[in-house]
Backbone as XML, in Angstrom:
<?xml version="1.0"?>
<chain id="A" units="angstrom">
  <residue number="1" name="UNK">
    <atom name="N" x="23.808" y="-20.877" z="-9.810"/>
    <atom name="CA" x="22.693" y="-19.416" z="-9.118"/>
    <atom name="C" x="21.280" y="-20.254" z="-9.127"/>
  </residue>
  <residue number="2" name="UNK">
    <atom name="N" x="21.281" y="-19.753" z="-8.316"/>
    <atom name="CA" x="19.282" y="-19.927" z="-8.018"/>
    <atom name="C" x="18.470" y="-19.394" z="-8.795"/>
  </residue>
  <residue number="3" name="UNK">
    <atom name="N" x="17.336" y="-20.123" z="-8.839"/>
    <atom name="CA" x="16.525" y="-19.285" z="-10.108"/>
    <atom name="C" x="15.318" y="-19.106" z="-9.251"/>
  </residue>
  <residue number="4" name="UNK">
    <atom name="N" x="14.998" y="-19.359" z="-8.013"/>
    <atom name="CA" x="13.871" y="-18.844" z="-6.896"/>
    <atom name="C" x="14.286" y="-18.763" z="-5.624"/>
  </residue>
  <residue number="5" name="UNK">
    <atom name="N" x="13.471" y="-18.506" z="-4.930"/>
    <atom name="CA" x="13.780" y="-18.344" z="-3.204"/>
    <atom name="C" x="13.485" y="-19.930" z="-2.462"/>
  </residue>
  <residue number="6" name="UNK">
    <atom name="N" x="13.831" y="-19.972" z="-1.825"/>
    <atom name="CA" x="13.944" y="-21.698" z="-0.750"/>
    <atom name="C" x="12.417" y="-21.530" z="-0.545"/>
  </residue>
  <residue number="7" name="UNK">
    <atom name="N" x="11.619" y="-22.629" z="-0.139"/>
    <atom name="CA" x="10.216" y="-22.553" z="0.862"/>
    <atom name="C" x="10.402" y="-22.200" z="2.175"/>
  </residue>
  <residue number="8" name="UNK">
    <atom name="N" x="11.658" y="-22.009" z="2.263"/>
    <atom name="CA" x="11.537" y="-21.651" z="3.390"/>
    <atom name="C" x="11.693" y="-20.148" z="3.823"/>
  </residue>
  <residue number="9" name="UNK">
    <atom name="N" x="12.625" y="-19.557" z="2.734"/>
    <atom name="CA" x="12.427" y="-17.786" z="2.202"/>
    <atom name="C" x="11.619" y="-17.948" z="2.193"/>
  </residue>
  <residue number="10" name="UNK">
    <atom name="N" x="10.615" y="-18.624" z="1.239"/>
    <atom name="CA" x="9.230" y="-17.666" z="0.798"/>
    <atom name="C" x="8.454" y="-17.778" z="2.175"/>
  </residue>
  <residue number="11" name="UNK">
    <atom name="N" x="8.476" y="-18.268" z="3.051"/>
    <atom name="CA" x="7.692" y="-18.689" z="4.434"/>
    <atom name="C" x="7.870" y="-17.369" z="4.666"/>
  </residue>
  <residue number="12" name="UNK">
    <atom name="N" x="9.341" y="-16.889" z="5.156"/>
    <atom name="CA" x="9.697" y="-15.427" z="5.650"/>
    <atom name="C" x="8.964" y="-14.082" z="5.024"/>
  </residue>
  <residue number="13" name="UNK">
    <atom name="N" x="9.108" y="-14.444" z="3.481"/>
    <atom name="CA" x="8.511" y="-13.312" z="2.849"/>
    <atom name="C" x="6.977" y="-13.283" z="3.067"/>
  </residue>
  <residue number="14" name="UNK">
    <atom name="N" x="5.956" y="-14.234" z="3.318"/>
    <atom name="CA" x="5.026" y="-14.551" z="3.363"/>
    <atom name="C" x="4.466" y="-14.154" z="4.859"/>
  </residue>
  <residue number="15" name="UNK">
    <atom name="N" x="5.060" y="-14.648" z="5.683"/>
    <atom name="CA" x="5.043" y="-13.762" z="7.031"/>
    <atom name="C" x="5.325" y="-12.207" z="6.954"/>
  </residue>
  <residue number="16" name="UNK">
    <atom name="N" x="5.750" y="-11.405" z="6.636"/>
    <atom name="CA" x="6.074" y="-10.263" z="6.515"/>
    <atom name="C" x="5.378" y="-9.802" z="5.933"/>
  </residue>
  <residue number="17" name="UNK">
    <atom name="N" x="4.604" y="-10.669" z="4.529"/>
    <atom name="CA" x="3.758" y="-9.466" z="3.812"/>
    <atom name="C" x="2.464" y="-9.654" z="4.494"/>
  </residue>
  <residue number="18" name="UNK">
    <atom name="N" x="1.886" y="-10.548" z="4.988"/>
    <atom name="CA" x="0.888" y="-10.623" z="5.648"/>
    <atom name="C" x="0.817" y="-9.777" z="7.163"/>
  </residue>
  <residue number="19" name="UNK">
    <atom name="N" x="2.194" y="-9.206" z="7.835"/>
    <atom name="CA" x="2.025" y="-8.335" z="8.826"/>
    <atom name="C" x="1.550" y="-7.048" z="8.041"/>
  </residue>
  <residue number="20" name="UNK">
    <atom name="N" x="2.441" y="-7.189" z="6.914"/>
    <atom name="CA" x="1.716" y="-5.294" z="6.094"/>
    <atom name="C" x="0.868" y="-5.525" z="5.576"/>
  </residue>
  <residue number="21" name="UNK">
    <atom name="N" x="-0.100" y="-6.608" z="5.147"/>
    <atom name="CA" x="-1.511" y="-6.239" z="4.989"/>
    <atom name="C" x="-2.204" y="-5.903" z="5.854"/>
  </residue>
  <residue number="22" name="UNK">
    <atom name="N" x="-2.151" y="-6.527" z="7.179"/>
    <atom name="CA" x="-3.223" y="-6.496" z="8.363"/>
    <atom name="C" x="-2.991" y="-5.209" z="8.548"/>
  </residue>
  <residue number="23" name="UNK">
    <atom name="N" x="-1.519" y="-4.562" z="8.554"/>
    <atom name="CA" x="-0.981" y="-2.812" z="8.858"/>
    <atom name="C" x="-1.988" y="-1.828" z="8.095"/>
  </residue>
  <residue number="24" name="UNK">
    <atom name="N" x="-1.529" y="-2.645" z="6.800"/>
    <atom name="CA" x="-2.327" y="-2.009" z="5.670"/>
    <atom name="C" x="-3.832" y="-1.505" z="5.776"/>
  </residue>
  <residue number="25" name="UNK">
    <atom name="N" x="-4.694" y="-2.733" z="5.833"/>
    <atom name="CA" x="-5.789" y="-2.803" z="6.398"/>
    <atom name="C" x="-6.218" y="-1.707" z="7.270"/>
  </residue>
  <residue number="26" name="UNK">
    <atom name="N" x="-5.749" y="-1.953" z="8.619"/>
    <atom name="CA" x="-6.306" y="-1.344" z="9.706"/>
    <atom name="C" x="-5.963" y="0.660" z="9.362"/>
  </residue>
  <residue number="27" name="UNK">
    <atom name="N" x="-4.666" y="0.484" z="8.935"/>
    <atom name="CA" x="-4.617" y="2.193" z="8.231"/>
    <atom name="C" x="-5.864" y="2.518" z="7.634"/>
  </residue>
  <residue number="28" name="UNK">
    <atom name="N" x="-6.079" y="1.478" z="6.668"/>
    <atom name="CA" x="-7.374" y="1.735" z="5.134"/>
    <atom name="C" x="-8.498" y="1.911" z="5.997"/>
  </residue>
  <residue number="29" name="UNK">
    <atom name="N" x="-9.117" y="0.829" z="7.242"/>
    <atom name="CA" x="-10.405" y="1.790" z="7.809"/>
    <atom name="C" x="-10.172" y="2.723" z="8.478"/>
  </residue>
  <residue number="30" name="UNK">
    <atom name="N" x="-9.026" y="3.206" z="8.772"/>
    <atom name="CA" x="-9.065" y="4.678" z="9.594"/>
    <atom name="C" x="-9.270" y="5.571" z="8.551"/>
  </residue>
  <residue number="31" name="UNK">
    <atom name="N" x="-8.727" y="5.917" z="7.284"/>
    <atom name="CA" x="-8.664" y="6.624" z="6.582"/>
    <atom name="C" x="-10.141" y="6.797" z="5.895"/>
  </residue>
  <residue number="32" name="UNK">
    <atom name="N" x="-10.701" y="5.308" z="5.474"/>
    <atom name="CA" x="-12.127" y="5.214" z="5.315"/>
    <atom name="C" x="-12.928" y="5.947" z="6.115"/>
  </residue>
  <residue number="33" name="UNK">
    <atom name="N" x="-12.967" y="5.535" z="7.821"/>
    <atom name="CA" x="-13.556" y="6.571" z="8.717"/>
    <atom name="C" x="-13.900" y="7.761" z="8.526"/>
  </residue>
  <residue number="34" name="UNK">
    <atom name="N" x="-12.509" y="8.580" z="8.454"/>
    <atom name="CA" x="-11.906" y="10.111" z="8.515"/>
    <atom name="C" x="-12.831" y="10.426" z="7.694"/>
  </residue>
  <residue number="35" name="UNK">
    <atom name="N" x="-12.836" y="9.844" z="6.198"/>
    <atom name="CA" x="-13.573" y="10.940" z="5.637"/>
    <atom name="C" x="-14.807" y="10.433" z="5.196"/>
  </residue>
  <residue number="36" name="UNK">
    <atom name="N" x="-15.449" y="9.520" z="5.799"/>
    <atom name="CA" x="-16.871" y="9.496" z="5.969"/>
    <atom name="C" x="-17.697" y="10.047" z="7.110"/>
  </residue>
  <residue number="37" name="UNK">
    <atom name="N" x="-17.412" y="10.209" z="7.910"/>
    <atom name="CA" x="-17.512" y="10.824" z="9.237"/>
    <atom name="C" x="-17.887" y="12.052" z="9.048"/>
  </residue>
  <residue number="38" name="UNK">
    <atom name="N" x="-19.080" y="12.336" z="9.764"/>
    <atom name="CA" x="-19.520" y="13.512" z="9.229"/>
    <atom name="C" x="-18.981" y="14.378" z="10.399"/>
  </residue>
  <residue number="39" name="UNK">
    <atom name="N" x="-18.329" y="14.021" z="11.018"/>
    <atom name="CA" x="-17.974" y="14.223" z="12.267"/>
    <atom name="C" x="-18.777" y="15.242" z="13.636"/>
  </residue>
  <residue number="40" name="UNK">
    <atom name="N" x="-19.736" y="16.192" z="13.904"/>
    <atom name="CA" x="-20.318" y="16.932" z="14.283"/>
    <atom name="C" x="-19.477" y="17.536" z="14.920"/>
  </residue>
  <residue number="41" name="UNK">
    <atom name="N" x="-18.839" y="18.903" z="14.499"/>
    <atom name="CA" x="-17.929" y="19.511" z="14.839"/>
    <atom name="C" x="-18.564" y="20.461" z="14.178"/>
  </residue>
  <residue number="42" name="UNK">
    <atom name="N" x="-19.394" y="20.700" z="13.825"/>
    <atom name="CA" x="-19.766" y="22.097" z="12.365"/>
    <atom name="C" x="-19.745" y="23.187" z="12.783"/>
  </residue>
  <residue number="43" name="UNK">
    <atom name="N" x="-19.617" y="24.194" z="12.344"/>
    <atom name="CA" x="-19.859" y="25.200" z="12.127"/>
    <atom name="C" x="-20.886" y="26.115" z="12.471"/>
  </residue>
  <residue number="44" name="UNK">
    <atom name="N" x="-22.102" y="25.383" z="12.848"/>
    <atom name="CA" x="-23.505" y="26.394" z="12.888"/>
    <atom name="C" x="-23.645" y="27.743" z="13.434"/>
  </residue>
  <residue number="45" name="UNK">
    <atom name="N" x="-22.560" y="27.043" z="14.528"/>
    <atom name="CA" x="-23.021" y="28.890" z="15.458"/>
    <atom name="C" x="-22.037" y="29.695" z="15.436"/>
  </residue>
  <residue number="46" name="UNK">
    <atom name="N" x="-21.370" y="29.772" z="14.125"/>
    <atom name="CA" x="-20.399" y="30.721" z="13.983"/>
    <atom name="C" x="-20.646" y="31.287" z="12.510"/>
  </residue>
  <residue number="47" name="UNK">
    <atom name="N" x="-19.285" y="32.169" z="12.410"/>
    <atom name="CA" x="-20.311" y="33.029" z="11.049"/>
    <atom name="C" x="-19.821" y="32.642" z="10.141"/>
  </residue>
  <residue number="48" name="UNK">
    <atom name="N" x="-20.825" y="33.475" z="8.696"/>
    <atom name="CA" x="-20.670" y="32.758" z="7.444"/>
    <atom name="C" x="-19.513" y="32.707" z="7.084"/>
  </residue>
  <residue number="49" name="UNK">
    <atom name="N" x="-18.620" y="33.613" z="7.558"/>
    <atom name="CA" x="-17.238" y="33.443" z="6.432"/>
    <atom name="C" x="-16.263" y="32.273" z="7.092"/>
  </residue>
  <residue number="50" name="UNK">
    <atom name="N" x="-16.006" y="32.048" z="8.000"/>
    <atom name="CA" x="-15.950" y="31.035" z="8.866"/>
    <atom name="C" x="-15.739" y="29.713" z="8.254"/>
  </residue>
  <residue number="51" name="UNK">
    <atom name="N" x="-17.410" y="29.364" z="8.460"/>
    <atom name="CA" x="-18.166" y="28.305" z="7.453"/>
    <atom name="C" x="-17.475" y="27.908" z="6.425"/>
  </residue>
  <residue number="52" name="UNK">
    <atom name="N" x="-17.262" y="28.660" z="5.629"/>
    <atom name="CA" x="-16.684" y="29.377" z="4.431"/>
    <atom name="C" x="-15.724" y="28.182" z="4.290"/>
  </residue>
  <residue number="53" name="UNK">
    <atom name="N" x="-15.061" y="28.785" z="5.567"/>
    <atom name="CA" x="-13.178" y="28.266" z="5.142"/>
    <atom name="C" x="-13.148" y="26.872" z="5.938"/>
  </residue>
  <residue number="54" name="UNK">
    <atom name="N" x="-14.111" y="26.737" z="6.709"/>
    <atom name="CA" x="-14.142" y="25.361" z="7.263"/>
    <atom name="C" x="-14.881" y="24.152" z="5.994"/>
  </residue>
  <residue number="55" name="UNK">
    <atom name="N" x="-15.826" y="24.780" z="5.686"/>
    <atom name="CA" x="-15.738" y="23.824" z="4.913"/>
    <atom name="C" x="-15.312" y="23.657" z="3.607"/>
  </residue>
  <residue number="56" name="UNK">
    <atom name="N" x="-14.915" y="24.540" z="2.743"/>
    <atom name="CA" x="-13.386" y="24.000" z="2.270"/>
    <atom name="C" x="-12.844" y="23.163" z="2.708"/>
  </residue>
  <residue number="57" name="UNK">
    <atom name="N" x="-11.980" y="23.555" z="3.907"/>
    <atom name="CA" x="-10.859" y="22.727" z="4.474"/>
    <atom name="C" x="-11.679" y="21.250" z="4.772"/>
  </residue>
  <residue number="58" name="UNK">
    <atom name="N" x="-12.151" y="21.197" z="5.050"/>
    <atom name="CA" x="-12.995" y="19.954" z="5.465"/>
    <atom name="C" x="-13.137" y="19.240" z="3.789"/>
  </residue>
  <residue number="59" name="UNK">
    <atom name="N" x="-13.409" y="19.614" z="3.299"/>
    <atom name="CA" x="-13.502" y="19.398" z="1.551"/>
    <atom name="C" x="-12.106" y="18.773" z="0.780"/>
  </residue>
  <residue number="60" name="UNK">
    <atom name="N" x="-11.137" y="19.887" z="0.979"/>
    <atom name="CA" x="-9.716" y="19.218" z="1.110"/>
    <atom name="C" x="-9.459" y="17.948" z="1.588"/>
  </residue>
  <residue number="61" name="UNK">
    <atom name="N" x="-9.374" y="18.124" z="2.709"/>
    <atom name="CA" x="-9.153" y="17.131" z="3.580"/>
    <atom name="C" x="-9.986" y="15.534" z="3.096"/>
  </residue>
  <residue number="62" name="UNK">
    <atom name="N" x="-11.055" y="15.490" z="2.972"/>
    <atom name="CA" x="-12.156" y="14.532" z="2.706"/>
    <atom name="C" x="-11.560" y="13.981" z="1.423"/>
  </residue>
  <residue number="63" name="UNK">
    <atom name="N" x="-11.056" y="15.106" z="0.582"/>
    <atom name="CA" x="-10.497" y="14.200" z="-0.992"/>
    <atom name="C" x="-9.318" y="13.735" z="-0.618"/>
  </residue>
  <residue number="64" name="UNK">
    <atom name="N" x="-8.353" y="14.312" z="0.284"/>
    <atom name="CA" x="-6.807" y="14.045" z="0.641"/>
    <atom name="C" x="-6.916" y="12.077" z="0.578"/>
  </residue>
  <residue number="65" name="UNK">
    <atom name="N" x="-7.964" y="12.488" z="2.017"/>
    <atom name="CA" x="-7.577" y="10.843" z="2.647"/>
    <atom name="C" x="-8.320" y="10.466" z="1.512"/>
  </residue>
  <residue number="66" name="UNK">
    <atom name="N" x="-9.371" y="10.477" z="0.641"/>
    <atom name="CA" x="-9.955" y="9.360" z="-0.371"/>
    <atom name="C" x="-8.847" y="8.529" z="-1.374"/>
  </residue>
  <residue number="67" name="UNK">
    <atom name="N" x="-8.232" y="9.660" z="-1.783"/>
    <atom name="CA" x="-6.768" y="9.349" z="-2.265"/>
    <atom name="C" x="-6.030" y="8.338" z="-1.936"/>
  </residue>
  <residue number="68" name="UNK">
    <atom name="N" x="-5.838" y="8.679" z="-0.230"/>
    <atom name="CA" x="-4.877" y="8.249" z="0.672"/>
    <atom name="C" x="-5.393" y="6.415" z="0.425"/>
  </residue>
  <residue number="69" name="UNK">
    <atom name="N" x="-7.145" y="6.478" z="0.585"/>
    <atom name="CA" x="-7.390" y="5.622" z="0.627"/>
    <atom name="C" x="-7.332" y="4.683" z="-0.336"/>
  </residue>
  <residue number="70" name="UNK">
    <atom name="N" x="-7.449" y="5.248" z="-1.772"/>
    <atom name="CA" x="-7.078" y="4.502" z="-2.810"/>
    <atom name="C" x="-5.769" y="4.103" z="-2.948"/>
  </residue>
  <residue number="71" name="UNK">
    <atom name="N" x="-4.810" y="4.415" z="-2.896"/>
    <atom name="CA" x="-3.356" y="4.170" z="-3.296"/>
    <atom name="C" x="-3.196" y="2.596" z="-1.790"/>
  </residue>
  <residue number="72" name="UNK">
    <atom name="N" x="-4.126" y="2.812" z="-0.819"/>
    <atom name="CA" x="-3.726" y="1.606" z="-0.123"/>
    <atom name="C" x="-4.379" y="0.983" z="-0.649"/>
  </residue>
  <residue number="73" name="UNK">
    <atom name="N" x="-5.696" y="0.920" z="-0.841"/>
    <atom name="CA" x="-6.244" y="-0.173" z="-1.509"/>
    <atom name="C" x="-5.509" y="-0.943" z="-2.420"/>
  </residue>
  <residue number="74" name="UNK">
    <atom name="N" x="-4.547" y="0.103" z="-3.191"/>
    <atom name="CA" x="-3.823" y="-0.800" z="-4.418"/>
    <atom name="C" x="-2.566" y="-1.188" z="-3.716"/>
  </residue>
  <residue number="75" name="UNK">
    <atom name="N" x="-1.958" y="-0.616" z="-2.485"/>
    <atom name="CA" x="-0.987" y="-1.266" z="-1.821"/>
    <atom name="C" x="-1.276" y="-2.859" z="-1.619"/>
  </residue>
  <residue number="76" name="UNK">
    <atom name="N" x="-2.421" y="-2.709" z="-1.067"/>
    <atom name="CA" x="-3.056" y="-4.346" z="-0.617"/>
    <atom name="C" x="-3.208" y="-5.583" z="-1.809"/>
  </residue>
  <residue number="77" name="UNK">
    <atom name="N" x="-3.787" y="-4.620" z="-1.988"/>
    <atom name="CA" x="-4.080" y="-5.613" z="-3.757"/>
    <atom name="C" x="-2.524" y="-5.921" z="-4.626"/>
  </residue>
  <residue number="78" name="UNK">
    <atom name="N" x="-1.345" y="-5.164" z="-3.976"/>
    <atom name="CA" x="-0.313" y="-5.824" z="-4.920"/>
    <atom name="C" x="0.588" y="-6.850" z="-4.133"/>
  </residue>
  <residue number="79" name="UNK">
    <atom name="N" x="-0.260" y="-6.485" z="-2.750"/>
    <atom name="CA" x="0.707" y="-7.681" z="-1.158"/>
    <atom name="C" x="0.101" y="-8.518" z="-1.942"/>
  </residue>
  <residue number="80" name="UNK">
    <atom name="N" x="-1.015" y="-8.471" z="-1.908"/>
    <atom name="CA" x="-1.873" y="-9.754" z="-2.142"/>
    <atom name="C" x="-1.422" y="-10.338" z="-3.208"/>
  </residue>
  <residue number="81" name="UNK">
    <atom name="N" x="-1.321" y="-10.171" z="-4.320"/>
    <atom name="CA" x="-0.764" y="-10.584" z="-5.563"/>
    <atom name="C" x="1.125" y="-11.175" z="-4.879"/>
  </residue>
  <residue number="82" name="UNK">
    <atom name="N" x="1.248" y="-10.606" z="-4.426"/>
    <atom name="CA" x="2.183" y="-11.196" z="-3.704"/>
    <atom name="C" x="2.695" y="-12.337" z="-3.378"/>
  </residue>
  <residue number="83" name="UNK">
    <atom name="N" x="1.654" y="-12.348" z="-2.699"/>
    <atom name="CA" x="1.087" y="-13.835" z="-1.930"/>
    <atom name="C" x="1.123" y="-14.836" z="-2.691"/>
  </residue>
  <residue number="84" name="UNK">
    <atom name="N" x="-0.028" y="-14.448" z="-3.866"/>
    <atom name="CA" x="0.206" y="-15.697" z="-4.847"/>
    <atom name="C" x="1.654" y="-15.791" z="-5.391"/>
  </residue>
  <residue number="85" name="UNK">
    <atom name="N" x="1.921" y="-14.951" z="-6.126"/>
    <atom name="CA" x="3.567" y="-15.258" z="-6.034"/>
    <atom name="C" x="3.759" y="-16.492" z="-4.966"/>
  </residue>
  <residue number="86" name="UNK">
    <atom name="N" x="4.213" y="-15.648" z="-4.322"/>
    <atom name="CA" x="4.291" y="-17.064" z="-3.072"/>
    <atom name="C" x="3.961" y="-18.736" z="-3.383"/>
  </residue>
  <residue number="87" name="UNK">
    <atom name="N" x="2.606" y="-18.504" z="-3.508"/>
    <atom name="CA" x="1.828" y="-19.905" z="-3.848"/>
    <atom name="C" x="2.315" y="-20.441" z="-4.829"/>
  </residue>
  <residue number="88" name="UNK">
    <atom name="N" x="2.783" y="-19.716" z="-5.981"/>
    <atom name="CA" x="3.145" y="-20.150" z="-7.209"/>
    <atom name="C" x="4.351" y="-20.463" z="-7.465"/>
  </residue>
  <residue number="89" name="UNK">
    <atom name="N" x="5.096" y="-20.081" z="-6.381"/>
    <atom name="CA" x="6.535" y="-20.169" z="-6.471"/>
    <atom name="C" x="7.325" y="-19.229" z="-7.396"/>
  </residue>
  <residue number="90" name="UNK">
    <atom name="N" x="6.755" y="-18.251" z="-7.705"/>
    <atom name="CA" x="7.456" y="-17.481" z="-8.445"/>
    <atom name="C" x="8.234" y="-16.130" z="-7.755"/>
  </residue>
  <residue number="91" name="UNK">
    <atom name="N" x="7.451" y="-16.269" z="-6.695"/>
    <atom name="CA" x="7.760" y="-14.640" z="-5.655"/>
    <atom name="C" x="9.151" y="-14.090" z="-5.912"/>
  </residue>
  <residue number="92" name="UNK">
    <atom name="N" x="9.656" y="-12.666" z="-6.039"/>
    <atom name="CA" x="11.012" y="-12.466" z="-6.100"/>
    <atom name="C" x="11.871" y="-12.949" z="-7.283"/>
  </residue>
  <residue number="93" name="UNK">
    <atom name="N" x="11.151" y="-13.210" z="-8.180"/>
    <atom name="CA" x="11.878" y="-12.976" z="-9.791"/>
    <atom name="C" x="11.461" y="-12.387" z="-10.618"/>
  </residue>
  <residue number="94" name="UNK">
    <atom name="N" x="12.312" y="-11.016" z="-11.062"/>
    <atom name="CA" x="11.879" y="-10.234" z="-11.703"/>
    <atom name="C" x="11.471" y="-10.442" z="-12.939"/>
  </residue>
  <residue number="95" name="UNK">
    <atom name="N" x="10.135" y="-9.444" z="-12.974"/>
    <atom name="CA" x="9.505" y="-9.652" z="-14.320"/>
    <atom name="C" x="10.142" y="-9.429" z="-15.910"/>
  </residue>
  <residue number="96" name="UNK">
    <atom name="N" x="11.105" y="-8.687" z="-15.870"/>
    <atom name="CA" x="11.776" y="-8.118" z="-16.759"/>
    <atom name="C" x="13.213" y="-9.297" z="-17.267"/>
  </residue>
  <residue number="97" name="UNK">
    <atom name="N" x="14.103" y="-9.592" z="-16.005"/>
    <atom name="CA" x="15.186" y="-9.942" z="-16.182"/>
    <atom name="C" x="15.680" y="-11.592" z="-16.438"/>
  </residue>
  <residue number="98" name="UNK">
    <atom name="N" x="14.155" y="-12.088" z="-14.991"/>
    <atom name="CA" x="14.452" y="-13.073" z="-14.711"/>
    <atom name="C" x="14.864" y="-13.841" z="-13.196"/>
  </residue>
  <residue number="99" name="UNK">
    <atom name="N" x="15.615" y="-12.623" z="-12.963"/>
    <atom name="CA" x="16.665" y="-13.637" z="-11.868"/>
    <atom name="C" x="16.096" y="-12.888" z="-10.395"/>
  </residue>
  <residue number="100" name="UNK">
    <atom name="N" x="16.802" y="-13.466" z="-9.601"/>
    <atom name="CA" x="15.906" y="-13.027" z="-8.212"/>
    <atom name="C" x="16.227" y="-11.615" z="-8.292"/>
  </residue>
  <residue number="101" name="UNK">
    <atom name="N" x="15.503" y="-11.005" z="-7.501"/>
    <atom name="CA" x="14.974" y="-9.661" z="-6.543"/>
    <atom name="C" x="16.004" y="-9.715" z="-5.710"/>
  </residue>
  <residue number="102" name="UNK">
    <atom name="N" x="16.672" y="-8.800" z="-5.392"/>
    <atom name="CA" x="17.596" y="-8.529" z="-4.134"/>
    <atom name="C" x="16.565" y="-8.943" z="-2.767"/>
  </residue>
  <residue number="103" name="UNK">
    <atom name="N" x="16.892" y="-9.629" z="-1.596"/>
    <atom name="CA" x="15.816" y="-9.935" z="-0.701"/>
    <atom name="C" x="15.744" y="-8.384" z="-0.102"/>
  </residue>
  <residue number="104" name="UNK">
    <atom name="N" x="17.040" y="-7.907" z="0.093"/>
    <atom name="CA" x="16.990" y="-6.126" z="1.048"/>
    <atom name="C" x="16.236" y="-5.632" z="0.035"/>
  </residue>
  <residue number="105" name="UNK">
    <atom name="N" x="15.811" y="-5.201" z="-0.813"/>
    <atom name="CA" x="14.620" y="-4.688" z="-1.831"/>
    <atom name="C" x="13.506" y="-5.390" z="-1.304"/>
  </residue>
  <residue number="106" name="UNK">
    <atom name="N" x="13.123" y="-6.838" z="-1.176"/>
    <atom name="CA" x="11.904" y="-7.493" z="-1.005"/>
    <atom name="C" x="11.471" y="-7.148" z="0.524"/>
  </residue>
  <residue number="107" name="UNK">
    <atom name="N" x="12.547" y="-6.719" z="1.371"/>
    <atom name="CA" x="12.507" y="-6.929" z="2.778"/>
    <atom name="C" x="11.486" y="-4.986" z="2.778"/>
  </residue>
  <residue number="108" name="UNK">
    <atom name="N" x="12.104" y="-4.373" z="1.857"/>
    <atom name="CA" x="11.342" y="-2.922" z="1.463"/>
    <atom name="C" x="10.562" y="-2.839" z="0.750"/>
  </residue>
  <residue number="109" name="UNK">
    <atom name="N" x="10.264" y="-3.054" z="-0.084"/>
    <atom name="CA" x="9.270" y="-3.534" z="-0.940"/>
    <atom name="C" x="8.870" y="-4.625" z="-1.418"/>
  </residue>
  <residue number="110" name="UNK">
    <atom name="N" x="7.932" y="-5.176" z="-0.405"/>
    <atom name="CA" x="7.967" y="-6.643" z="-0.831"/>
    <atom name="C" x="6.844" y="-6.913" z="-1.886"/>
  </residue>
  <residue number="111" name="UNK">
    <atom name="N" x="6.331" y="-6.338" z="-2.185"/>
    <atom name="CA" x="5.771" y="-6.469" z="-3.408"/>
    <atom name="C" x="6.547" y="-5.739" z="-4.847"/>
  </residue>
  <residue number="112" name="UNK">
    <atom name="N" x="7.464" y="-5.548" z="-4.734"/>
    <atom name="CA" x="7.858" y="-5.817" z="-5.796"/>
    <atom name="C" x="8.515" y="-6.932" z="-7.157"/>
  </residue>
  <residue number="113" name="UNK">
    <atom name="N" x="8.156" y="-6.441" z="-7.908"/>
    <atom name="CA" x="8.002" y="-7.571" z="-9.321"/>
    <atom name="C" x="9.431" y="-7.456" z="-10.516"/>
  </residue>
  <residue number="114" name="UNK">
    <atom name="N" x="9.991" y="-6.299" z="-9.882"/>
    <atom name="CA" x="11.529" y="-5.880" z="-10.574"/>
    <atom name="C" x="12.649" y="-5.733" z="-10.059"/>
  </residue>
  <residue number="115" name="UNK">
    <atom name="N" x="13.583" y="-5.757" z="-10.468"/>
    <atom name="CA" x="14.838" y="-5.658" z="-9.565"/>
    <atom name="C" x="14.827" y="-4.311" z="-9.527"/>
  </residue>
  <residue number="116" name="UNK">
    <atom name="N" x="16.173" y="-3.456" z="-8.856"/>
    <atom name="CA" x="15.998" y="-2.489" z="-8.649"/>
    <atom name="C" x="16.821" y="-1.708" z="-9.754"/>
  </residue>
  <residue number="117" name="UNK">
    <atom name="N" x="17.644" y="-2.347" z="-10.895"/>
    <atom name="CA" x="18.459" y="-1.937" z="-11.848"/>
    <atom name="C" x="17.385" y="-1.811" z="-12.836"/>
  </residue>
  <residue number="118" name="UNK">
    <atom name="N" x="16.444" y="-2.247" z="-12.812"/>
    <atom name="CA" x="15.231" y="-2.567" z="-14.071"/>
    <atom name="C" x="14.258" y="-1.640" z="-13.557"/>
  </residue>
  <residue number="119" name="UNK">
    <atom name="N" x="14.236" y="-0.870" z="-12.229"/>
    <atom name="CA" x="13.277" y="-0.158" z="-11.952"/>
    <atom name="C" x="13.972" y="1.032" z="-12.203"/>
  </residue>
  <residue number="120" name="UNK">
    <atom name="N" x="14.968" y="1.319" z="-11.579"/>
    <atom name="CA" x="16.171" y="2.390" z="-12.238"/>
    <atom name="C" x="15.785" y="2.764" z="-13.298"/>
  </residue>
  <residue number="121" name="UNK">
    <atom name="N" x="16.322" y="1.552" z="-14.454"/>
    <atom name="CA" x="16.022" y="1.636" z="-15.696"/>
    <atom name="C" x="15.166" y="2.380" z="-16.468"/>
  </residue>
  <residue number="122" name="UNK">
    <atom name="N" x="13.750" y="1.912" z="-16.050"/>
    <atom name="CA" x="12.406" y="2.645" z="-16.168"/>
    <atom name="C" x="11.790" y="2.056" z="-17.160"/>
  </residue>
  <residue number="123" name="UNK">
    <atom name="N" x="11.795" y="0.461" z="-17.380"/>
    <atom name="CA" x="11.610" y="-0.465" z="-17.672"/>
    <atom name="C" x="10.042" y="-1.181" z="-17.873"/>
  </residue>
</chain>
């Protein structure tokens, strides 16, 4: 039984993770610009009641984008941690059982630290 992925397999995962980090960083940049952008599409020339609705909507949207950005930052940190595990040659090893996490799971969730069985069991 294999207790770690081969160097070649680890390099395949590295490529996948680096691509995901690059995409996640682009997405994060867009999220940040959307909640930091004051726009210029104001409601200064509209009725006060409409202005209140729009300001409320903008506030909710800004909060939603801020939460999405926080999640994206965590995702990027998790992916970078996975790169460290690749360097340490511990990538893909379940932190609970010590067995290899399935390749299919790692392709979908490359920052996974637990096998799907352990994750489902809620450990």
